[in-house]
Structure formats: C-alpha cells, structure tokens
MARLO-869114 format. One record per residue: residue number from 1; residue in one letter; x, y, z of N, C-alpha, C in turn. Coordinates in pm, whole numbers, plus 50000, padded with zeros to 5 digits. Atoms other than C-alpha are relative to their C-alpha. Example, Ala and Ser with C-alpha at 12.3 -4.5 7.8 and 13.67 -1.06 7.14 Angstrom:
ATOM resi resn    nx    ny    nz   cax   cay   caz    cx    cy    cz
ATOM    1    A 50089 49881 50000 51230 49550 50780 50090 50120 50000
ATOM    2    S 49918 49881 49994 51367 49894 50714 49923 50109 50073
This chain:
ATOM resi resn    nx    ny    nz   cax   cay   caz    cx    cy    cz
ATOM    1    M 50077 49873 50028 50011 50001 49981 50085 50162 50011
ATOM    2    I 49981 49859 50025 50088 50343 49916 50033 50077 50105
ATOM    3    T 49972 49918 49893 50240 50571 50239 49979 50121 49930
ATOM    4    Q 50019 49816 50023 50192 50952 50262 50139 50008 49906
ATOM    5    E 49884 49902 50019 50551 51013 50217 49994 49969 49834
ATOM    6    Q 49969 50040 50118 50568 50843 49875 49900 50050 49930
ATOM    7    F 50094 49946 50075 50249 50962 49754 50070 50113 50012
ATOM    8    K 49930 49874 50038 50396 51330 49796 50132 50020 49915
ATOM    9    Y 49867 49988 50101 50736 51223 49655 49922 49983 49860
ATOM   10    F 50009 50028 50145 50556 51086 49326 49913 50138 49986
ATOM   11    A 50086 49844 50017 50284 51424 49325 50084 50080 49995
ATOM   12    L 49946 49861 50034 50529 51679 49358 50068 49948 49848
ATOM   13    L 49941 49974 50149 50753 51493 49066 49896 50031 49897
ATOM   14    V 50099 49998 50079 50409 51482 48851 50026 50131 49974
ATOM   15    K 50036 49848 50034 50361 51826 48907 50118 50103 49974
ATOM   16    R 49906 49932 50040 50694 51924 48879 50056 49993 49849
ATOM   17    E 49975 50003 50165 50768 51802 48517 49888 50008 49920
ATOM   18    S 50136 49973 50110 50401 51819 48392 49889 50125 50032
ATOM   19    G 50097 49886 49920 50210 52062 48610 49899 49953 50028
ATOM   20    I 50129 50039 49970 49947 51823 48661 50009 49976 50193
ATOM   21    S 50024 49995 49844 49793 51826 49031 49964 49882 50058
ATOM   22    L 50066 50086 49959 49759 51537 49219 49947 50029 50173
ATOM   23    A 50103 49928 49853 49519 51653 49558 50009 49849 50051
ATOM   24    D 50089 50105 49900 49474 51444 49840 49857 49937 49949
ATOM   25    G 50095 50069 50076 49257 51193 49747 50013 49892 49897
ATOM   26    K 49925 50027 50116 49445 51085 49432 50091 49833 50084
ATOM   27    E 49869 50138 49956 49676 50763 49641 49951 49889 49913
ATOM   28    Y 50043 50134 50026 49454 50515 49521 50035 50013 49817
ATOM   29    L 49933 49988 50154 49531 50640 49134 50109 49984 50013
ATOM   30    V 49785 49948 49974 49911 50723 49223 50010 49822 49997
ATOM   31    E 49901 50119 50009 49953 50334 49342 49936 49944 49916
ATOM   32    S 50044 50081 50125 49728 50166 49089 50099 50002 49900
ATOM   33    R 49885 49928 50089 49902 50337 48817 50140 49945 49973
ATOM   34    L 49893 49988 49952 50213 50329 48955 50082 49855 50034
ATOM   35    N 49987 50176 50006 50217 49937 49033 50014 49970 49871
ATOM   36    E 50039 50091 50152 50124 49851 48706 50112 50054 49887
ATOM   37    L 49873 50040 50068 50443 50020 48541 50098 49964 50079
ATOM   38    A 49842 50049 49922 50692 49934 48866 49970 49834 49928
ATOM   39    K 49954 50094 50045 50583 49566 48695 50035 50014 49897
ATOM   40    I 49923 50031 50173 50634 49626 48317 50163 50031 49970
ATOM   41    L 49863 49980 49983 50969 49783 48435 50073 49883 50099
ATOM   42    G 49910 50132 49939 51057 49442 48601 50008 50022 50162
ATOM   43    L 50007 49946 49859 51000 49590 48955 49888 49908 50095
ATOM   44    R 50126 50091 49929 50773 49377 49235 49838 50082 50036
ATOM   45    D 50126 49947 50002 50550 49708 49316 50025 50154 49991
ATOM   46    I 50015 49858 49955 50516 50070 49396 50119 50024 50108
ATOM   47    N 49908 50015 49862 50752 50050 49719 50155 49992 49905
ATOM   48    D 49837 50023 50063 51100 49906 49475 49970 50095 49866
ATOM   49    L 49902 49910 50144 51017 50187 49186 50011 50123 50097
ATOM   50    Y 49981 49854 49896 50992 50447 49484 50201 50010 50028
ATOM   51    N 49853 50009 49978 51329 50272 49599 50082 50047 49865
ATOM   52    S 49928 49948 50076 51439 50296 49243 50001 50156 49957
ATOM   53    C 50004 49901 50005 51348 50638 49201 50096 50113 50073
ATOM   54    K 49888 49921 49854 51538 50757 49577 50168 49970 49943
ATOM   55    N 49867 50074 50011 51834 50544 49425 50050 50066 49854
ATOM   56    N 49959 49977 50101 51863 50653 49079 49887 50054 49913
ATOM   57    L 50096 49905 50049 51597 50889 48944 50056 50047 49831
ATOM   58    T 49938 49954 50142 51677 50922 48532 49870 50092 49917
ATOM   59    S 50098 49935 50091 51512 51139 48299 49886 49910 49923
ATOM   60    K 50100 50103 50066 51383 50817 48100 49887 49930 50140
ATOM   61    L 50074 50027 49915 51218 50712 48437 49893 50062 50051
ATOM   62    K 50148 49891 49979 51033 51040 48510 49945 49993 49876
ATOM   63    D 50090 49988 50101 50917 51042 48179 49878 49897 50016
ATOM   64    Q 50031 50073 49991 50794 50708 48219 49850 50030 50148
ATOM   65    I 50114 49977 49898 50597 50793 48595 49942 50129 49932
ATOM   66    V 50092 49852 50029 50481 51137 48438 49853 49925 49862
ATOM   67    D 50089 50053 50110 50343 50927 48118 49871 49844 50060
ATOM   68    A 50095 50097 49948 50141 50642 48369 49892 50060 50048
ATOM   69    M 50109 49922 49902 49977 50935 48564 49911 50070 49867
ATOM   70    T 50090 49927 50097 49870 51095 48237 49865 49952 49957
ATOM   71    T 50098 50045 50074 49477 51064 48171 49998 49992 49852
ATOM   72    N 49997 49972 50155 49425 51010 47807 49896 49947 49962
ATOM   73    E 50121 50043 50079 49053 50954 47754 49952 50120 49889
ATOM   74    T 50026 49909 50149 48963 51091 47404 49926 49889 49927
ATOM   75    Y 50057 50070 50126 48719 50986 47136 49967 50083 49876
ATOM   76    F 49996 49949 50178 48631 51062 46763 49891 50085 50044
ATOM   77    F 50143 49915 49977 48402 51368 46749 49943 50048 50140
ATOM   78    R 50048 49969 49849 48390 51423 47130 49937 50133 50036
ATOM   79    D 50064 49911 49929 48095 51648 47255 49951 50020 49851
ATOM   80    Q 50075 50009 50138 48006 51641 46867 49984 50194 49948
ATOM   81    H 50019 49868 50069 47900 52020 46844 50098 50096 49975
ATOM   82    P 49949 49890 50085 48180 52225 46832 50088 49949 49867
ATOM   83    F 49977 50030 50151 48278 52023 46520 49935 50034 49919
ATOM   84    D 50097 49951 50081 47961 52131 46405 49996 50143 49982
ATOM   85    C 49968 49885 50051 48020 52463 46474 50105 50051 49933
ATOM   86    L 49919 49965 50112 48353 52443 46302 49925 50001 49853
ATOM   87    K 50030 50013 50114 48184 52340 46003 49882 50086 49939
ATOM   88    K 50077 49851 50041 47886 52610 46007 50020 50107 49991
ATOM   89    E 50016 49866 49957 48014 52884 46133 50185 50086 49983
ATOM   90    I 49826 49937 50001 48411 52925 46175 50041 49997 49924
ATOM   91    V 49929 50050 50164 48552 52762 45858 49950 50097 49931
ATOM   92    P 50042 49945 50118 48312 52938 45649 50044 50176 49989
ATOM   93    E 49988 49868 50017 48344 53269 45789 50175 50038 49993
ATOM   94    H 49822 49971 50026 48740 53224 45831 50014 50032 49850
ATOM   95    V 49961 49973 50140 48777 53173 45477 49920 50119 49898
ATOM   96    Q 50056 49892 50028 48554 53439 45371 50055 50134 50036
ATOM   97    K 49951 49846 49952 48753 53710 45564 50156 49973 49952
ATOM   98    N 49847 49997 50044 49100 53580 45511 50068 49863 49905
ATOM   99    G 49985 50065 50120 49122 53328 45258 50025 49849 50059
ATOM  100    A 50021 50133 49961 49153 52936 45235 50145 49934 50063
ATOM  101    N 49914 50047 49877 49478 52917 45488 49930 50003 50118
ATOM  102    L 50101 49988 49899 49374 52787 45805 50137 49912 50077
ATOM  103    K 49901 50105 49898 49640 52685 46137 49901 49960 50141
ATOM  104    I 50029 50051 49909 49501 52466 46405 50094 49945 50078
ATOM  105    W 49956 50058 49895 49623 52363 46706 49918 49879 50091
ATOM  106    C 50116 50084 49904 49495 52026 46909 50112 50005 50113
ATOM  107    A 49892 50021 49853 49705 52066 47281 49908 49878 50034
ATOM  108    A 49994 50112 49920 49693 51752 47461 49920 49882 49951
ATOM  109    C 50108 50101 50093 49572 51533 47162 49979 49875 50038
ATOM  110    S 49986 50131 49982 49645 51191 47302 50008 49921 49908
ATOM  111    T 49970 50114 50076 49605 50928 47091 49950 50032 49906
ATOM  112    G 50000 49907 50166 49503 51165 46774 49793 50010 49959
ATOM  113    Q 50169 50022 50085 49085 51110 46760 49957 50096 49958
ATOM  114    E 50006 49878 49980 49095 51494 46819 49975 50052 49868
ATOM  115    P 49999 49919 50141 49291 51590 46540 49961 49976 49867
ATOM  116    Y 50002 50054 50108 49182 51340 46302 49828 49998 49973
ATOM  117    S 50131 49959 50059 48829 51391 46334 49982 50202 49937
ATOM  118    I 49991 49887 50086 48918 51769 46243 50025 49988 49850
ATOM  119    S 49937 50021 50147 49096 51636 45938 49902 49967 49893
ATOM  120    M 50067 50061 50048 48811 51410 45852 49879 50138 49978
ATOM  121    L 50120 49921 50010 48564 51715 45895 50037 50083 49848
ATOM  122    F 49984 49943 50117 48777 51947 45641 50028 49872 49826
ATOM  123    S 50023 50104 50137 48817 51608 45381 49856 50015 49951
ATOM  124    D 50175 50034 50077 48433 51614 45340 49960 50136 49985
ATOM  125    F 50066 49885 50047 48329 51981 45367 50074 50121 49922
ATOM  126    F 49940 49905 50039 48631 52194 45313 50157 49940 49872
ATOM  127    P 49893 50080 50059 48869 51985 45022 50096 50071 49952
ATOM  128    S 49926 49916 50061 49016 52272 44881 50097 50088 50159
ATOM  129    L 49924 49951 49919 49125 52424 45220 50137 49993 50075
ATOM  130    N 49866 49992 49973 49497 52456 45269 50004 50002 50200
ATOM  131    A 50025 50024 49796 49469 52328 45688 50085 49921 50008
ATOM  132    K 49876 50044 49920 49752 52255 45893 49958 50002 50167
ATOM  133    I 50017 49972 49885 49709 52089 46201 50127 49965 50099
ATOM  134    I 49879 50024 49914 49949 52086 46476 49951 49900 50105
ATOM  135    A 50085 50070 49886 49867 51807 46744 50099 49970 50080
ATOM  136    T 49926 49993 49898 50073 51801 47067 49921 49943 50093
ATOM  137    D 50037 50084 49884 50087 51560 47388 50138 50004 50096
ATOM  138    I 49876 50033 49945 50328 51528 47639 50039 49851 50015
ATOM  139    S 49987 50181 49997 50306 51116 47629 50085 49963 49887
ATOM  140    P 50004 50051 50099 50537 50954 47389 49946 49880 49969
ATOM  141    Q 50115 50123 50059 50315 50634 47404 49912 50038 49941
ATOM  142    V 50083 49965 50087 50019 50790 47300 50007 50094 49918
ATOM  143    L 49950 49989 50171 50181 51005 47017 50043 49901 49915
ATOM  144    N 49974 50113 50099 50331 50712 46893 49873 49930 49947
ATOM  145    K 50184 50035 50015 49951 50557 46891 49942 50110 49874
ATOM  146    A 50068 49936 50115 49828 50847 46707 50062 50045 49892
ATOM  147    K 49954 49949 50116 50103 50911 46467 49962 49846 49899
ATOM  148    H 50025 50093 50079 50027 50551 46332 49822 49973 49933
ATOM  149    G 50129 49995 50071 49649 50604 46324 49900 49872 50029
ATOM  150    K 50015 50152 50040 49557 50258 46391 49925 49974 50152
ATOM  151    Y 50110 49996 49885 49229 50183 46627 49945 49889 50013
ATOM  152    S 50036 50120 49988 49065 49922 46780 49824 50004 49981
ATOM  153    Q 50137 49979 50019 48674 49825 46701 49946 50072 50123
ATOM  154    I 50063 49928 49903 48571 49957 47035 50065 50155 50009
ATOM  155    E 49973 49851 50011 48770 50300 46984 49925 50049 49861
ATOM  156    V 50072 49925 50124 48625 50371 46628 49849 49986 50023
ATOM  157    N 50129 49970 49991 48287 50292 46739 49953 50097 50149
ATOM  158    R 50007 49898 49939 48314 50567 47022 50003 50138 49862
ATOM  159    G 50012 49871 50044 48190 50881 46837 50016 50004 49843
ATOM  160    L 50010 50016 50123 48246 50755 46497 49884 49923 49871
ATOM  161    Q 50128 50040 50094 47953 50709 46252 50066 49899 49891
ATOM  162    I 49956 50070 50078 47989 50436 46048 50063 50032 49852
ATOM  163    T 49961 49971 50143 47971 50602 45695 50120 50014 50041
ATOM  164    L 49879 49899 49962 48285 50810 45833 50124 49933 50016
ATOM  165    L 49921 50100 50004 48439 50476 45922 50029 49876 49847
ATOM  166    I 49973 50079 50162 48421 50305 45558 50054 50117 49936
ATOM  167    K 49946 49893 50132 48497 50631 45384 50170 50079 50025
ATOM  168    H 49850 49911 49941 48844 50751 45605 50081 49922 50055
ATOM  169    F 49930 50113 49992 48947 50394 45700 50001 49855 49958
ATOM  170    K 50007 50149 50051 49091 50047 45604 50038 49917 50110
ATOM  171    Q 50056 50095 49870 49045 49714 45801 50153 49943 49987
ATOM  172    A 49848 50018 49994 49421 49625 45926 49982 49848 50088
ATOM  173    G 50025 50136 49926 49338 49229 46063 49894 50048 50117
ATOM  174    A 50127 49989 49916 49146 49329 46406 50024 50180 50019
ATOM  175    F 50004 49851 50001 49223 49732 46357 49940 50058 49899
ATOM  176    W 50033 49890 50120 49131 50021 46169 50098 50118 50008
ATOM  177    E 49876 49850 50001 49373 50262 46044 49956 50048 49888
ATOM  178    I 50059 49828 50051 49310 50629 45936 50043 49978 49836
ATOM  179    N 49918 49968 50094 49390 50677 45553 50104 50124 49987
ATOM  180    D 49875 49870 50013 49684 50895 45444 49941 50099 49973
ATOM  181    S 50028 49855 50061 49503 51155 45275 49904 50040 50150
ATOM  182    I 50047 49947 49879 49352 51221 45652 50157 50017 50089
ATOM  183    K 49863 49989 49924 49691 51190 45808 50087 50095 49992
ATOM  184    K 49898 49880 50086 49907 51413 45566 49951 50153 50080
ATOM  185    R 50000 49857 49971 49754 51739 45704 50010 50006 50178
ATOM  186    I 49982 50007 49862 49855 51647 46082 50140 49983 50037
ATOM  187    D 49839 50013 49922 50213 51710 46256 49955 49995 50126
ATOM  188    F 50030 50029 49818 50212 51517 46586 50142 50048 50016
ATOM  189    K 49850 49945 49926 50473 51667 46813 50021 49984 50132
ATOM  190    S 49983 49965 49899 50586 51649 47146 50021 50116 50097
ATOM  191    L 50022 49857 49968 50519 51907 47365 49938 50017 50194
ATOM  192    N 50062 49994 49852 50445 51975 47747 49947 50159 50019
ATOM  193    L 50071 49807 49994 50207 52286 47818 50088 50079 50095
ATOM  194    I 49983 49883 49871 50405 52425 48161 50125 50022 49938
ATOM  195    G 49890 50013 50063 50731 52391 47974 50043 50099 49876
ATOM  196    S 49992 49913 50111 50907 52595 47661 49963 49969 49900
ATOM  197    W 50074 50047 50102 50687 52562 47368 50107 49899 49904
ATOM  198    G 49889 50070 50074 50975 52538 47157 50009 49937 49835
ATOM  199    M 50012 50036 50146 50818 52501 46828 49882 50150 49902
ATOM  200    D 50091 49876 50054 50638 52741 46577 49837 49979 50042
ATOM  201    L 50131 49970 49990 50290 52782 46731 49963 50136 50058
ATOM  202    S 50102 49882 50019 50218 53121 46636 49929 50020 49885
ATOM  203    N 50099 50001 50152 49976 53246 46398 49928 49981 49986
ATOM  204    L 50099 50114 49993 49699 53026 46500 49891 50095 49973
ATOM  205    D 50112 49969 49997 49370 53035 46369 49896 49947 50083
ATOM  206    I 50049 50044 49925 49198 52798 46591 50066 49878 50100
ATOM  207    V 49920 50108 49885 49322 52614 46933 49879 49918 50051
ATOM  208    F 50079 50069 49915 49133 52333 47061 50104 49938 50116
ATOM  209    C 49886 50000 49895 49293 52324 47435 49885 49880 50120
ATOM  210    R 50146 50086 49942 48962 52032 47572 50085 49885 50105
ATOM  211    Y 49994 50090 49919 48979 51879 47886 50156 49949 50046
ATOM  212    V 49936 49982 49905 49315 51959 48010 50058 50056 50089
ATOM  213    L 50025 49913 49823 49306 52227 48247 49947 49975 50099
ATOM  214    I 50075 50001 49871 49105 52092 48460 50080 49911 50135
ATOM  215    Y 49897 50046 49950 49431 51881 48567 50133 50097 50050
ATOM  216    F 49890 49933 49965 49654 52178 48629 49906 50117 50137
ATOM  217    E 50027 49949 49937 49620 52407 48941 49993 50202 49937
ATOM  218    Q 50023 49847 50061 49508 52822 48870 50115 50054 49937
ATOM  219    D 49871 49947 50022 49841 52953 48846 50007 49960 49872
ATOM  220    T 49938 50094 50120 49920 52705 48587 49917 50000 49910
ATOM  221    K 50057 49926 50110 49597 52755 48355 50016 50121 50021
ATOM  222    K 50024 49851 50000 49603 53103 48394 50174 50048 49894
ATOM  223    Q 49882 49988 50075 50013 53083 48221 49945 49933 49857
ATOM  224    I 49987 50126 50108 49917 52836 47986 49894 50092 49893
ATOM  225    L 50094 49880 50138 49588 53079 47856 50060 50098 49945
ATOM  226    E 49914 49886 50073 49818 53348 47815 50071 50001 49915
ATOM  227    K 49896 50082 50113 50030 53167 47615 49917 49965 49878
ATOM  228    I 50097 50077 50085 49760 53027 47395 49935 50192 49914
ATOM  229    E 50088 49874 50033 49575 53389 47371 50150 50074 49913
ATOM  230    R 49887 49916 50095 49971 53552 47251 50014 49922 49846
ATOM  231    S 49958 50073 50138 49976 53268 46974 49900 49991 49907
ATOM  232    L 50164 49999 50090 49609 53336 46815 50020 50103 49939
ATOM  233    N 49953 49858 50090 49642 53580 46546 49799 50064 50045
ATOM  234    P 50141 49923 49939 49325 53847 46594 49930 49924 49913
ATOM  235    G 50059 50040 50071 49030 53681 46526 49954 49855 49989
ATOM  236    G 50008 50156 49931 49113 53334 46642 49932 49934 50075
ATOM  237    C 50125 50087 49912 48900 53077 46825 50069 49908 50080
ATOM  238    L 49950 50107 49900 48956 52893 47135 49901 49907 50036
ATOM  239    F 50094 50098 49927 48786 52573 47241 50037 49945 50124
ATOM  240    L 49921 50066 49871 48814 52485 47606 49860 49867 49984
ATOM  241    G 50127 50151 49991 48587 52152 47708 49921 50025 50103
ATOM  242    A 50167 49977 49913 48272 52164 47854 50001 50040 50159
ATOM  243    T 50011 49992 49853 48384 52138 48239 50085 50129 50017
ATOM  244    E 49889 49919 49941 48663 52398 48220 49983 50162 49962
ATOM  245    T 50018 49816 49978 48642 52760 48310 50166 50069 49930
ATOM  246    P 49891 49931 50046 48860 53045 48178 50059 50094 50051
ATOM  247    I 49935 49890 49894 48961 53223 48414 50146 50012 49988
ATOM  248    G 49858 49952 50073 49280 53406 48277 50015 50030 49890
ATOM  249    L 49966 49892 50163 49199 53521 47958 49988 50123 50044
ATOM  250    S 50037 49861 50021 49206 53849 47888 49855 50071 49947
ATOM  251    P 50118 49939 50088 48926 54100 47795 49984 49992 49843
ATOM  252    N 49951 50002 50164 49063 54084 47465 49939 49890 49926
ATOM  253    M 50024 50158 50032 48918 53700 47457 49805 50000 49999
ATOM  254    K 50133 49939 50003 48553 53768 47363 49926 49866 50016
ATOM  255    K 50079 50174 50034 48310 53456 47425 49877 50020 49934
ATOM  256    V 50152 49967 50117 48053 53391 47190 49957 49848 50037
ATOM  257    I 50061 50110 49983 47833 53118 47230 49879 49996 49905
ATOM  258    S 50064 50019 50184 47640 52947 46924 49977 49874 50032
ATOM  259    G 50090 50082 49963 47373 52703 47042 50056 49941 50115
ATOM  260    K 49904 50093 49923 47563 52415 47256 50147 50035 50014
ATOM  261    T 49822 49974 50049 47951 52550 47174 50025 50129 50093
ATOM  262    T 49950 49873 49954 48099 52831 47354 50097 49969 49986
ATOM  263    Y 49826 49930 50031 48423 52966 47263 50011 50077 50007
ATOM  264    W 49984 49844 49928 48618 53235 47299 50088 50073 49844
ATOM  265    V 49942 49950 50087 48747 53495 47020 50114 50137 50020
ATOM  266    K 49874 49914 49997 49086 53705 47014 49969 50101 49897
ATOM  267    E 50094 49872 50097 48921 54075 46926 50123 50059 49912
ATOM  268    K 49883 49894 50052 49291 54234 46853 50111 49946 50020
C-alpha cells in the first residue's frame, strides 16, 4: 500500500515535470497506475519503484512516471457540437475573411482522435482548404499511437459514424487504420504545456485545448491561457472542454455562445 511519503514524492514529481496536480484523495489512482508501471519495469511494486527513484531517478524514469499518471481519455468527435460549429460557422467565416489557409493546434491530443476528427471534417466539407493541424501531447506513448492512426473496434465505435469509418479507414486485421489522406494534414509533436513550447505555435487561427486544464492548478492554467492568447491571430478561436472555466483569459478574448457551443475569439 502506498505511504503518505511516497504519495507526496510522486505527486511533487508529476507536478514539477508536467504541471498536473494530484491532490489528496488521489492515493489510490497513483498506487494503481504506478504499481502497473513497476511491473512493466520488472519491479515488484510501487515500493520498489519508489526506492529506484530515490537511488537513481533518470530522465527516462521520470518520463515513464509522468506518462503513467497522464489521463488519456478521448474519442472521435467528442461532444460533437464544437465540430458542427467549425463546419457551419467558424471555418466558412474564416475563409470569407482570410482566404483558404488555416492553422490549427490541438493541445493534449492524446491518441489522436480529435485532430483526426477535424481532418475528416475538412476532407468532407472543405477539400480545397489549405489546413495545417499541429497536434501535441506530453506522452510519447500516446503520440506514437496517434501517428500510426490505428484503432480497435471499440475505439472507432466511440463517436465515429459508420459512414466515416468506411470512407476514411481501412481494415488492418483486428484494427482500423485511418487513410493517409487524413493523416497528411496533421503534424504530431511532443510538447509539455508548462515548459518552453520550442516550436512554431504562432499565428494560430483555431486552438482546441479541451479537457486538460482541469488537471492544473489555477496559476498554471492562467499561464497556459496567456500563452495561447499570444499565439492566436486576431479573430482566432479557442475551444475549451465543456467542464473547463476560462479564468485567466484577458478581456480581449470575447466569449461567443453558438447553440450548445461556447468558444472565445481574440478581438485584436
């Protein structure tokens, strides 16, 4: 069983490396995930993992611990209405005002269902659009899966219409692999939201940063939102998760409500 000393040690490590806050009450989550990691590493349990960290905490081991503690819940066309809003309002308005070039960032993209959903939407409704999608995540494991674009039957059943599955995927044994025409719009990259971004995330037109800020403390959320705002073009749009609050956004980010969808637009 995890001790309070061990919990505090791992919680501090994860917060320092990723910004993710593990409050009291998350002991069971830490214990279950790190026990599983310990076995993968050939250790007996979390006690052995803790001792290994105290004796020789390598960069690789830190990454593995953070990876184990990252929540990667995602599915195709999650919530649906933000994608409808893209299709019906935001993209047509952007094309009318700014032409056919569009730059999108999917932050914390997990195993890739969100950026692939956007790419499928562009393929079906805006085929002449020159859209670049940057998709990032802190976890090398989920990014590797995202780049391959190969999903189980259970994964494609979550949010994906059968017509889209048939049109944009090919069957590969027990899995479904997304077509290269959908993959080619997306550039998957490793990125830690609390670190130096170290890549060209300027002049963005749309940012999807959904269901990740809930894991950060308020000061960290504010810092991330400030950096996102600076990265957006005037008129650029920000989508957050349905359960996330935009505390930290400046008055220059105007709240827009369209049906079930709430998003923010940078005014200048």
